[in-house]
C-alpha positions, 0 to 999 in steps of 0.5 A: 500500499505505497499510496495510503489514499489509494482505494482501488483494488490494486491499492488496497493491502490488508496485509499492511498495518496502515490499512487498519489505521483508516477511518471505518467509512474508507475500510468499508469502501475498500471492502466494497471494491474487494467484494465487487472485483476480487471477492477472494483476494491474495495479500502478502506477508504479514508479521505484527510482531516483528522485531523492533530495533528500538523496541524489546525483542520478540520473546517467542519463535513464530513460523513465517507468515506467507500471506493470505486469502481474504474472503469478503462476500457472504456466499463465500464466507458461508461456503467455507463455514459449511465445510470445516473438514476442508477449512480448518480452525485447528491451526489457529482461528484468531491469529494471521500468524502461525502461532506455536501450537501451545498458544493456539490452544491456550488462547483460542481453545474450542475456537481453534479445534476441529472435529472430533475434538470440537464436537467433544468440547462443545458437547461438554460446554453445551450440557453445562448450559442448562435451562435452569442456569440459562434462566437465572443468568437472564434475571441476572442481566436485567438486575445488573443493567439496571444497577449499571445505569443507575450508577451513572444517572446522576452524573449527567455524563460519563465514559460510556465504554468503561462505565456502561458497556464494559461492566454489564458483560464482565459482571454476568460472565464473572458471576457465571464462572464464579469469579470473586467480585474483588477479581472482576477488575483483574478479569477485565484488565487481563481479557483486554490485554489479550485482545489489545493487538499491542495497543500501548494504552493496554501494554505497558511500555518496554513490554512486547505485546507477546509478552503481555498477552502471555502473562495475561494469559497465565494470570486468568489461568491461575484465577480459574485453577484456583476457582476450580479447585474450590469447586471440586470440593465445594460446588456452587451453582455456578457454570465452573461447578457445572464444568468441573463436575460435568461428565458426558459418556465419561468425558470431562474437561481437563484443567487446561481445557477449562482454563482455555474455556474461561479465557475464551469466554472472557474475550469472546463474551466480554469484549465483543459484547461491550464493543457492540454495545458502544457502537450501538450507542454511536450508531443511535447518535449518528442516525436520529430516525432509528434512534426514534424508531426504536424508542417509539416501540422498545419492546417490539423493536428491541429483538431486530434492533440488537441484530442490526447493532451486531451487523453494523459493528461486526465486533470481530472483524474476521476469523481464519481458516486453513486449507486441508486440501486443494479446493476452488472458492469463488472461482479462485483455486486454493491449495492445501496450507493456504490461509483464509480470512473470513471477513465478517465486517465485509460480508455483513455489508454485501449488497446482494444479501442486505438492502441498503447496507449502509443504512442502519436500520433497527427493524431490519428483517431478515437480517442474515448477518454473521456478526456471531460466525456463519452458520456451522459448527463454530456459530457463537455458543453465547450468541443468545446471551449477547443478544439478551445483554444488549437488549437489556441494557438499551431497554434500561437506557431508554427508560432511565436516560432516554436522551443519552448520546455520544458526545464526541469522537470514539477512541478506537482500538487499533486492531485488524481483528477486533472492531474496538472502542476504548472510550466514548464520552457520552452525555444525558439529562441527570436522573436521581 
């Protein structure tokens, strides 16, 4: 990408970190170009963690990264997702880099596995989400949403991300897993570091991003091991108790698998929901007609509005797959070992699937977005929980601070993977 302003098909380079510094509207234009002209496009070498002579050294060995195919149309994203036997997740679903196997296991767990292991892990985890537990969680979501909004109500302004969007999913997931209240802050800090992409706000000066991520993962693992040990002898009604005592056909989660699931739940369930909520307020601020439409009939519109927020935000920008064998996708011949990035953020604006995709429409139906992943074995296990959290929070906001709106530009996370908002000031009429 020699010319940062070149958004022609030849000028777009998703492997260049400067592309991800572009404003969202420019990235959307680039994706539209790729969908139209090169729906399965090749991009060259990428290594976000190269040694910087002026900075700390890379502490681990990474396999060479030989480039990747970017899949930007919905049809091909769906095709890949329907054939996990060809397009593998096991080599690493959340990293363009070829990470060491132990890091793939550590930070991605069930997301970066293939059958039969993926089916086993999902079966065990799904069994723990009993109807009784889900019902209890849903009641708790409404309570937390009410408490969060009441906490900021008298002030008339706040950082919407850190004081509203973040506390709800964080507390819900931590309480699900039995994390003590005095450790919520540690869980938040560690999960943020893991998905920070090296953002200097979250990685201390002089520390390499890889080191910070590994250390955050180790801290969460130690936390989970401590909780799991306590639940082995004194089970409670939380999810950790169900998982450590769960058994399906003689199978249960190992300690390493439990820790990996905990990290996955905190990052996938906490960070992504937080970012969807933040993007939701930003979208409602910028699209007054959509806001008025939702507020005119909150109960009826909330289900479709929540899915539109997830489509619009696409909190996870892409997921990676790796070819098990040669295949043809979108007319492009692929070889075994090739890497693909399923660009969900692009598929969610596909003109052949969505009517007026650049319109934020809270009544959009149908809305076959892939904000939770495309249908298939890796569709998000927590999609229902995320929808419930987003809906509960906006219902509470409309009831108590109905004029809440963003009061400035969002402070965005610099990342190709997570469409993150770190800070967003908001204002509203104070309420007691």
